Phi, psi and omega in degrees: 000133178275142171285137190285351184234157175294139176238160177276122177275334179159173181218138178224144175230138183282115173280336177205160175298142178141191186270135181230132174280120178267323189203131173248118181281126178301153185295348180249003184243164173231135178246149174243117177280125182257312182226142177223126180237124178244133181233146178237093178272006183283178182270008181210156176298142186223153174283135174222133178224123179246132182209164170241150183248121177237107186065235179267358184267137170253122182247114183288133174254326183203134173219121177239116183293323184212080175292119185299150178301136180080356182268157171234153178233126180246120180248122176258130182204180172222066185270123178282130170251110185290164178307136178081000180275171179231140171261125186229158176224142173251124177255137178277353182201173176283162172076355173290151182231157176214142177228141184227133174233163178174202184242147178249117177260129184224135178287000000 
């Protein structure tokens, strides 16, 4: 059964450059990512890469080589995250932020 409204899946802020787990989908559920917002409040353009990991595969959803300082990027989608997958983000620097909303499908 799908929940009828969008829910917040999470928010992440980079404490250091590197890979961050935003969301781990339980093995019996399916999530649909609806909105993804990435912001760069730093003083320089930065690399941001958002992807999901299913088994050994990394599937890119968004890659911005140089998100300008002070800019935000809003991506609207309906991306299925299968059971047991992970939504992850790679930040090229500290202080970048990401927020994710979507739907939770449950049997």
